[in-house]
C-alpha positions in Angstrom: -18.8 -1.7 9.0 -18.1 1.8 7.9 -20.6 3.5 5.6 -19.5 4.2 2.1 -19.9 7.9 2.7 -17.4 7.6 5.6 -14.6 5.9 3.5 -12.1 8.1 1.7 -8.7 7.5 0.4 -7.3 9.1 3.5 -8.9 6.5 5.9 -8.7 3.3 4.0 -6.7 0.8 6.1 -6.1 -2.9 6.5 -8.9 -3.3 9.0 -11.5 -2.0 6.5 -10.1 -4.2 3.8 -10.1 -7.3 5.9 -13.6 -6.5 7.0 -14.9 -6.1 3.5 -13.0 -9.2 2.2 -13.0 -11.6 5.1 -12.3 -14.7 3.0 -9.3 -13.3 1.2 -5.6 -13.4 2.1 -3.7 -10.3 1.2 0.1 -9.6 1.1 0.7 -6.2 2.7 3.4 -3.9 4.0 3.1 -3.4 7.8 3.2 0.2 8.8 2.1 1.6 5.4 -1.6 1.9 5.8 -1.4 5.6 4.9 -0.2 4.6 1.4 -3.1 2.3 0.7 -5.3 3.4 -2.2 -7.6 0.4 -2.2 -8.0 -3.1 -3.6 -7.9 -4.4 -7.1 -11.0 -6.6 -6.8 -10.1 -8.5 -10.0 -6.8 -9.7 -8.7 -7.7 -9.3 -5.0 -4.5 -7.4 -4.2 -3.9 -4.2 -2.2 -3.0 -1.1 -4.2 -0.5 1.3 -2.8 0.5 4.9 -3.8 4.2 4.8 -4.6 4.4 8.5 -3.7 2.9 8.0 -0.2 4.9 4.8 0.3 8.1 6.7 -0.4 7.1 9.5 1.9 6.7 7.0 4.7 10.0 5.4 4.0 11.8 8.7 4.0 10.1 9.9 7.2 10.1 6.6 9.3 13.6 5.4 8.2 15.1 8.9 8.3 16.6 8.3 4.8 17.3 10.6 2.0 15.0 10.2 -1.0 17.6 8.3 -3.1 18.2 5.8 -0.3 14.5 5.2 0.1 14.1 4.8 -3.7 16.9 2.3 -3.9 15.3 0.3 -1.0 11.9 0.5 -2.6 13.0 -0.6 -6.1 15.1 -3.5 -4.8 13.3 -4.8 -1.7 9.7 -3.8 -2.3 8.9 -3.4 -5.9 11.5 -6.0 -6.9 9.9 -8.7 -4.7 7.3 -10.5 -6.7 5.1 -13.4 -5.9 1.5 -14.5 -5.7 -1.0 -11.7 -4.8 1.8 -9.2 -4.6 0.5 -5.6 -4.0 0.2 -3.2 -6.9 2.1 0.1 -6.7 0.6 3.0 -8.7 3.3 5.2 -10.1 2.1 8.6 -8.9 5.6 10.1 -8.4 5.9 13.0 -10.9 
């Protein structure tokens, strides 16, 4: 297990989350580890940075920002269910 001093927002990933919470089941977006901010330990859901998530969509899908935003709003943020991840609005 990583030491607390070794964990920063830049290196949080699913492996660390699964290691810390081995008995929990998380919904997550595959390929978006770089957008993970952490875990809401009250709701036990993964927390993502919307800004970083959008940057990954634009880069990986080779989309314009508007295309990525439409996809994100409808297919990601618009999908709700049990233990759905939280997306922090950090796009300003």
